[in-house]
C-alpha positions in Angstrom: 0.0 0.0 0.0 1.5 3.4 -1.0 2.5 5.9 1.7 0.3 9.0 1.4 1.0 12.4 3.0 -1.9 13.3 5.2 -1.8 17.0 4.6 -1.5 17.0 0.8 -2.8 13.6 -0.2 0.3 13.1 -2.3 1.9 9.7 -2.6 5.4 9.5 -1.2 7.9 8.0 -3.7 10.5 6.0 -1.8 14.2 6.5 -2.5 14.7 3.3 -4.6 11.9 4.3 -7.0 13.2 7.9 -7.0 16.6 6.6 -8.3 14.8 4.5 -11.0 12.9 7.7 -12.1 16.1 9.7 -12.1 17.9 7.0 -14.1 15.1 7.1 -16.7 15.4 10.8 -17.3 17.7 12.8 -19.4 17.0 16.5 -18.6 16.5 18.0 -15.1 16.6 21.4 -13.5 19.5 22.5 -11.4 18.9 25.1 -8.7 21.6 27.2 -7.1 22.3 30.6 -5.7 24.0 33.1 -8.0 24.6 36.8 -7.2 22.5 36.5 -4.1 19.4 35.1 -5.8 18.1 31.7 -7.0 18.8 30.4 -10.5 17.2 27.4 -12.1 18.5 26.0 -15.3 17.9 22.9 -17.4 20.8 20.4 -17.7 21.1 17.1 -19.4 22.5 14.6 -17.0 23.1 11.0 -16.1 22.9 9.0 -12.9 26.2 7.6 -11.8 26.2 5.3 -8.7 23.4 7.3 -6.9 24.9 10.7 -7.8 23.9 13.0 -10.6 26.6 14.1 -13.1 26.4 16.7 -15.9 28.8 18.6 -18.1 29.3 22.4 -18.2 31.5 25.2 -19.5 32.7 28.2 -17.6 29.7 30.3 -16.6 27.3 30.8 -13.8 26.9 27.1 -12.9 30.6 26.7 -12.5 30.9 29.9 -10.5 28.1 28.9 -8.3 29.6 25.5 -7.6 32.9 27.2 -6.6 31.2 29.7 -4.3 28.3 27.7 -2.7 28.2 24.0 -3.3 24.6 23.5 -2.0 22.3 22.7 -4.9 18.9 21.3 -5.7 18.1 19.1 -8.7 14.6 18.2 -9.9 13.0 16.1 -12.6 9.3 15.6 -13.1 6.6 14.2 -15.4 3.1 15.3 -15.8 0.0 14.1 -17.7 -2.2 17.3 -17.8 -5.1 15.5 -19.4 -5.2 13.0 -16.5 -4.1 15.5 -13.9 -1.4 13.1 -12.7 2.3 13.4 -12.3 5.3 13.0 -10.2 8.5 14.8 -9.2 11.8 13.8 -7.7 14.0 16.3 -5.7 17.6 15.8 -4.9 19.3 18.2 -2.4 23.0 18.0 -2.0 26.5 19.2 -2.7 27.8 19.9 -6.2 31.5 19.5 -6.8 33.8 19.8 -9.8 35.2 16.4 -10.9 39.0 16.9 -11.3 40.6 13.5 -11.0 41.8 12.6 -14.5 40.8 8.9 -14.2 37.3 9.8 -13.0 36.9 12.3 -15.8 38.0 9.7 -18.3 35.5 7.2 -16.8 32.7 9.8 -17.0 33.6 10.7 -20.6 33.0 7.0 -21.4 29.4 7.1 -20.0 28.2 8.6 -23.3 26.6 11.8 -21.9 26.9 14.4 -24.6 25.9 18.1 -24.5 22.7 19.1 -26.2 23.9 22.6 -26.8 27.0 24.0 -28.5 30.3 24.1 -26.7 32.5 21.3 -25.5 31.2 21.3 -21.9 34.5 19.8 -20.7 33.9 20.3 -17.0 32.1 17.5 -15.1 30.0 18.4 -12.1 28.8 15.7 -9.6 25.9 16.2 -7.2 26.3 14.2 -4.1 22.9 13.9 -2.5 22.1 14.7 1.1 18.5 13.8 0.5 16.4 12.3 -2.3 12.6 12.6 -2.2 9.7 12.2 -4.5 6.0 12.7 -4.6 3.2 11.8 -7.0 -0.4 12.8 -7.6 -2.9 10.6 -9.1 -6.2 12.3 -9.8 -9.3 10.2 -10.4 -12.2 12.0 -12.2 -15.7 11.7 -11.0 -16.5 8.9 -13.5 -13.6 6.9 -12.3 -14.4 7.5 -8.7 -18.1 6.4 -9.3 -16.9 3.3 -11.1 -14.6 2.4 -8.3 -17.3 2.9 -5.7 -19.6 0.7 -7.6 -17.1 -2.2 -7.7 -16.1 -1.9 -4.0 
């Protein structure tokens, strides 16, 4: 039986399923602080041993990682017609990957930038927490049908 938050009615997605969802995605949103304010940008990424890795060039993401390593990373999926969806949130520490052997290994994962530029710098997010929530909306017809079969 799924765990449901009492206040919101949202289903809690447990960590193993969160990692499955993260591994199935390709683009997420990275949140960080830059110039005293929040920034959220899309990045294409890959899961690597329960961490998130992505590539970047010099710019605000790299500056933010050097100044304040606390980040948030989110992926989600929605079905507006059904009013259903889920989201997974990773909170953690971002660090630049500098070990040559590790960079070489990451290069072999096949993650390629979707935008121009070499994106030679690898960033790894080491999670402090991973959480997920889902909403499943049943329309009146579906609720009526379920009530009749109970």
